[in-house]
C-alpha positions as CSV (number, residue, x, y, z in Angstrom):
1,X,21.1,-5.3,3.1
2,X,19.3,-8.5,2.0
3,X,18.1,-8.5,-1.7
4,X,16.3,-11.1,-4.5
5,X,18.6,-10.8,-7.1
6,X,19.0,-11.3,-10.9
7,X,22.6,-11.9,-11.8
8,X,21.9,-12.6,-15.2
9,X,19.1,-13.3,-17.7
10,X,18.0,-16.3,-17.4
11,X,19.4,-17.5,-14.6
12,X,17.6,-17.9,-11.2
13,X,17.6,-15.0,-8.9
14,X,19.5,-15.3,-5.8
15,X,19.3,-14.1,-2.1
16,X,22.4,-12.3,-2.1
17,X,23.9,-9.2,0.2
18,X,24.7,-5.9,-1.5
19,X,25.3,-2.1,0.3
20,X,22.5,-0.3,1.1
21,X,21.7,2.3,-0.9
22,X,21.1,6.3,0.2
23,X,18.7,8.7,-1.4
24,X,20.1,11.5,-4.0
25,X,17.5,14.5,-4.5
26,X,13.8,14.2,-5.0
27,X,14.2,10.5,-4.0
28,X,13.0,8.5,-0.5
29,X,14.8,5.8,1.2
30,X,12.4,2.8,2.1
31,X,12.7,0.4,5.1
32,X,10.6,-2.0,3.1
33,X,8.0,-4.2,5.0
34,X,6.5,-6.2,2.2
35,X,6.3,-6.8,-1.7
36,X,3.9,-8.0,-4.2
37,X,4.6,-10.1,-6.1
38,X,3.7,-10.2,-10.1
39,X,3.5,-12.6,-13.1
40,X,6.3,-10.0,-14.9
41,X,8.9,-10.7,-12.4
42,X,8.7,-14.1,-14.2
43,X,9.5,-12.9,-17.7
44,X,12.1,-10.8,-15.9
45,X,14.3,-13.6,-15.6
46,X,13.6,-15.1,-19.2
47,X,14.3,-11.4,-20.2
48,X,11.0,-11.5,-22.0
49,X,9.0,-8.6,-19.7
50,X,8.8,-4.9,-21.9
51,X,10.2,-3.0,-18.7
52,X,13.1,-5.7,-17.4
53,X,16.1,-3.8,-16.6
54,X,20.1,-4.1,-17.2
55,X,21.5,-6.8,-14.5
56,X,21.8,-7.3,-12.3
57,X,19.0,-5.4,-10.3
58,X,16.5,-6.1,-7.9
59,X,12.7,-8.2,-8.6
60,X,9.9,-6.3,-6.7
61,X,7.9,-4.5,-8.9
62,X,5.8,-3.1,-6.1
63,X,6.4,-2.2,-2.2
64,X,5.1,-1.0,0.9
65,X,7.4,0.0,3.9
66,X,8.4,3.2,5.8
67,X,10.1,6.7,4.6
68,X,13.8,6.1,6.3
69,X,15.3,9.2,4.9
70,X,15.0,12.0,2.1
71,X,17.3,13.5,-0.4
72,X,17.2,16.8,-1.2
73,X,13.8,18.6,-2.3
74,X,11.3,16.2,-1.1
75,X,8.5,18.0,0.9
76,X,5.5,16.2,0.3
77,X,6.9,13.4,3.0
78,X,8.5,12.8,6.3
79,X,10.6,10.3,7.9
80,X,8.1,7.7,9.9
81,X,5.8,7.4,7.0
82,X,4.0,4.8,6.3
83,X,4.3,4.3,2.4
84,X,3.3,1.8,-0.6
85,X,5.3,2.6,-4.4
86,X,5.5,0.6,-7.3
87,X,8.3,0.9,-7.7
88,X,8.6,-1.6,-11.2
89,X,12.0,-3.5,-9.6
90,X,14.4,-3.4,-6.8
91,X,11.0,-4.3,-4.0
92,X,12.9,-8.1,-2.9
93,X,15.3,-6.2,-0.4
94,X,15.7,-5.0,3.0
95,X,15.8,-0.9,1.7
96,X,14.7,0.4,-2.1
97,X,15.7,4.0,-3.1
98,X,12.7,5.2,-5.3
99,X,11.8,8.6,-7.1
100,X,9.3,10.7,-4.3
101,X,6.6,10.8,-6.7
102,X,6.8,7.4,-6.9
103,X,5.8,7.0,-3.4
104,X,2.3,7.2,-1.7
105,X,1.1,7.5,1.9
106,X,-1.1,5.0,3.1
107,X,-4.0,5.0,5.3
108,X,-3.4,3.9,8.4
109,X,-6.4,0.8,8.4
110,X,-4.1,-0.8,5.6
111,X,-1.2,-3.2,6.6
112,X,2.1,-3.4,4.9
113,X,1.2,-7.0,3.3
114,X,-2.6,-5.0,1.9
115,X,-0.3,-2.1,0.7
116,X,2.5,-4.3,-1.3
117,X,-1.0,-6.2,-3.1
118,X,-2.7,-3.1,-4.6
119,X,-0.8,-0.7,-6.7
120,X,-0.2,-2.7,-9.5
121,X,-3.6,-4.9,-9.3
122,X,-6.2,-2.1,-8.4
123,X,-4.6,0.3,-10.4
124,X,-4.0,-1.8,-14.0
125,X,-8.1,-3.0,-13.1
126,X,-9.3,0.9,-12.6
127,X,-7.5,2.7,-15.2
128,X,-8.0,0.1,-17.4
129,X,-11.9,-0.2,-17.1
130,X,-12.1,3.4,-16.3
131,X,-10.0,5.7,-18.2
132,X,-8.9,3.3,-20.7
133,X,-12.6,1.1,-21.9
134,X,-14.8,4.2,-20.2
135,X,-17.2,1.2,-18.9
136,X,-20.5,2.6,-17.9
137,X,-23.4,1.1,-15.5
138,X,-25.4,-2.0,-16.7
139,X,-22.9,-3.0,-19.2
140,X,-21.4,-7.1,-18.9
141,X,-18.3,-7.2,-18.0
142,X,-16.4,-10.7,-18.7
143,X,-13.3,-11.1,-17.1
144,X,-10.6,-14.0,-17.5
145,X,-8.5,-15.4,-14.9
146,X,-10.8,-13.9,-12.2
147,X,-9.2,-15.2,-9.7
148,X,-5.7,-13.8,-10.6
149,X,-3.9,-10.6,-9.1
150,X,-5.5,-8.4,-11.5
151,X,-8.4,-10.4,-12.1
152,X,-9.7,-10.2,-8.9
153,X,-9.4,-6.9,-8.8
154,X,-11.3,-6.4,-12.0
155,X,-14.3,-8.2,-10.7
156,X,-14.2,-6.4,-7.6
157,X,-14.0,-2.9,-9.3
158,X,-16.4,-3.9,-12.4
159,X,-19.5,-4.4,-9.2
160,X,-18.5,-1.1,-8.1
161,X,-18.4,0.4,-11.7
162,X,-22.3,-0.8,-11.6
163,X,-21.3,-3.7,-14.7
164,X,-22.7,-7.1,-14.4
165,X,-19.7,-9.4,-14.0
166,X,-18.6,-12.0,-15.8
167,X,-16.3,-14.4,-14.1
168,X,-13.8,-16.9,-15.8
169,X,-11.5,-19.1,-13.5
170,X,-10.3,-22.4,-13.4
171,X,-11.7,-25.2,-10.7
172,X,-14.2,-24.6,-7.9
173,X,-11.8,-22.8,-5.5
174,X,-11.0,-19.8,-7.2
175,X,-15.0,-19.3,-8.7
176,X,-15.9,-19.4,-5.3
177,X,-12.6,-16.3,-5.1
178,X,-14.7,-14.6,-7.8
179,X,-18.4,-15.1,-6.2
180,X,-16.9,-13.4,-3.4
181,X,-15.4,-10.4,-5.0
182,X,-19.0,-9.6,-6.5
183,X,-19.2,-11.9,-9.7
184,X,-22.8,-12.5,-10.6
185,X,-21.8,-15.3,-13.3
186,X,-19.1,-18.0,-13.2
187,X,-17.9,-20.3,-15.9
188,X,-15.3,-22.7,-15.3
189,X,-12.1,-23.2,-17.8
190,X,-13.6,-26.6,-18.9
191,X,-16.7,-25.1,-19.9
192,X,-17.2,-23.4,-23.2
193,X,-16.6,-19.9,-22.6
194,X,-17.8,-18.3,-25.8
195,X,-21.7,-20.5,-25.6
196,X,-21.7,-19.6,-22.4
197,X,-21.0,-15.6,-22.4
198,X,-23.8,-15.9,-25.5
199,X,-25.7,-17.3,-23.3
200,X,-25.8,-14.7,-20.9
201,X,-26.3,-11.9,-23.0
202,X,-23.0,-11.4,-24.8
203,X,-19.8,-9.0,-23.2
204,X,-20.1,-5.4,-23.7
205,X,-16.0,-5.0,-21.8
206,X,-13.5,-7.7,-22.1
207,X,-11.1,-7.8,-19.4
208,X,-8.2,-10.7,-20.5
209,X,-5.5,-11.7,-18.3
210,X,-4.7,-15.4,-19.9
211,X,-4.3,-14.7,-24.1
212,X,-4.7,-18.1,-26.3
213,X,-7.6,-20.1,-26.8
214,X,-9.2,-17.9,-23.9
215,X,-8.9,-14.7,-25.6
216,X,-10.0,-16.3,-29.1
217,X,-13.6,-18.0,-26.9
218,X,-13.9,-14.5,-25.1
219,X,-13.5,-12.4,-28.3
220,X,-15.8,-14.3,-30.1
221,X,-19.2,-13.7,-27.4
222,X,-17.9,-10.1,-27.4
223,X,-21.1,-8.0,-28.2
224,X,-21.4,-4.9,-31.4
225,X,-19.3,-2.2,-30.0
226,X,-17.5,-4.2,-27.8
227,X,-14.2,-3.3,-26.3
228,X,-11.2,-5.9,-25.4
229,X,-8.4,-5.1,-22.9
230,X,-5.4,-7.9,-23.1
231,X,-4.0,-7.1,-19.9
232,X,-1.7,-10.0,-20.0
233,X,-0.9,-13.8,-21.6
234,X,-0.6,-15.9,-18.3
235,X,-1.8,-19.0,-20.7
236,X,1.7,-18.0,-22.4
237,X,0.4,-17.2,-25.8
238,X,0.2,-13.8,-27.4
239,X,-3.1,-13.6,-29.7
240,X,-3.4,-12.5,-33.4
241,X,-6.3,-10.4,-33.8
242,X,-8.4,-10.6,-36.9
243,X,-8.5,-6.7,-38.2
244,X,-11.8,-8.0,-40.8
245,X,-13.5,-9.4,-37.0
246,X,-13.4,-5.6,-35.8
247,X,-14.6,-4.5,-38.7
248,X,-17.3,-6.0,-39.2
249,X,-18.2,-6.3,-35.4
250,X,-17.5,-2.8,-34.8
251,X,-15.2,-4.1,-31.9
252,X,-11.8,-1.8,-30.0
253,X,-9.2,-3.0,-29.1
254,X,-7.8,-1.5,-26.3
255,X,-3.9,-1.3,-25.0
256,X,-3.1,-0.6,-21.4
257,X,-0.1,-0.9,-19.7
258,X,0.2,0.7,-16.3
259,X,4.2,1.2,-16.4
260,X,3.5,2.7,-19.4
261,X,1.7,5.7,-17.6
262,X,4.5,6.2,-15.4
263,X,6.3,7.6,-18.3
264,X,3.9,9.6,-20.6
265,X,1.3,10.8,-17.6
266,X,1.9,9.8,-14.2
267,X,-0.5,12.3,-12.5
268,X,-3.1,9.8,-14.6
269,X,-1.7,6.7,-12.2
270,X,-1.5,9.2,-9.2
271,X,-5.3,10.3,-9.7
272,X,-6.0,7.0,-9.8
273,X,-4.3,5.6,-6.6
274,X,-5.9,8.2,-4.9
275,X,-9.4,7.1,-5.7
276,X,-8.6,3.6,-5.0
277,X,-7.5,4.1,-1.9
278,X,-10.2,6.2,-1.1
279,X,-12.3,3.1,-2.0
280,X,-10.4,1.0,0.7
281,X,-10.7,3.6,3.5
282,X,-14.6,3.6,2.7
283,X,-14.7,-0.2,3.3
284,X,-15.3,-0.9,-0.8
285,X,-12.3,-2.7,-1.5
286,X,-10.8,-5.5,-0.2
287,X,-7.3,-6.6,-1.0
288,X,-7.2,-10.5,-1.2
289,X,-4.0,-12.2,0.3
290,X,-3.9,-15.7,-0.4
291,X,0.0,-16.4,0.7
292,X,2.3,-14.4,2.4
293,X,6.6,-15.6,2.8
294,X,9.3,-14.6,4.3
295,X,12.0,-13.0,1.9
296,X,14.3,-16.5,1.7
297,X,10.7,-18.1,0.5
298,X,10.7,-15.6,-2.7
299,X,11.2,-18.4,-4.8
300,X,8.2,-20.7,-3.3
301,X,5.9,-17.4,-4.1
302,X,7.3,-16.9,-7.8
303,X,6.6,-20.8,-8.2
304,X,3.0,-19.9,-7.2
305,X,2.5,-17.6,-9.9
306,X,4.0,-20.0,-12.2
307,X,1.8,-22.7,-11.1
308,X,-1.1,-20.9,-11.3
309,X,-1.8,-21.7,-7.9
310,X,-2.5,-18.8,-5.8
311,X,-5.1,-16.4,-5.6
312,X,-5.5,-13.1,-5.1
313,X,-2.0,-11.8,-4.7
314,X,1.4,-13.7,-3.5
315,X,3.1,-11.2,-0.7
316,X,7.0,-11.1,0.4
317,X,7.5,-10.2,4.1
318,X,10.9,-8.3,4.3
């Protein structure tokens, strides 16, 4: 089968041919139809992601497809089921073997492209805002990188949870996408973020996917007793957090990484997915996929992420 593989850390990924896998006990073989790309795929190529597998490995953290066969002991799935999997790696291939506990059936109304865009972006935002930040209706949520893969879902979910949402993004086109997702206020990257947020009454919860100077400005615009979620560092710089400022303003910085929950509390992720899929079936969530490309153009898809030219998700069809 074809797979988009990393042979060694630091080397570019390449499309190659490898043996088709077979499921073992407790596993499912998935015929992959689509794979969502993530910033983590870029970090894995450099070996800087916290969960980079040993080489060689296949890129692709989240997939949708059809159950092709099952290993011993799997009873909650059937051959032919349409499913989604947060797999961590192995998604940019024609087939993949994954732990059956991670495989979740999807509604008939959800396309494979929508499903492949769903687990990480929506799961991250829902668990971060609900499970970790305990955001309440009426609070003000600031989302940076608000037109990106996770940022856009934070806008959408924040609005569903009853927050007033401030969206920060680069350029009118990206801000328009955030507005369509439910943002109440828009701030362009060229504006003074701290001043604009303060003019709007400050932020109670900050969901930051950028880091660097954007984090610093958001930090200074957070209200007393506010909670800050450092979700990612697309700007390149990991912020250093002044503990004395936390003390003075009674702020809380909350770490969150959805992949970690798969290791120590997987049921929390599964429960979140069930809630999110229910919202999708009710028509309350609308996955935004800006680019769909075939497997032999996966490099182009990753470049769209690297250059921050996409909005929402980039999906590779197999």
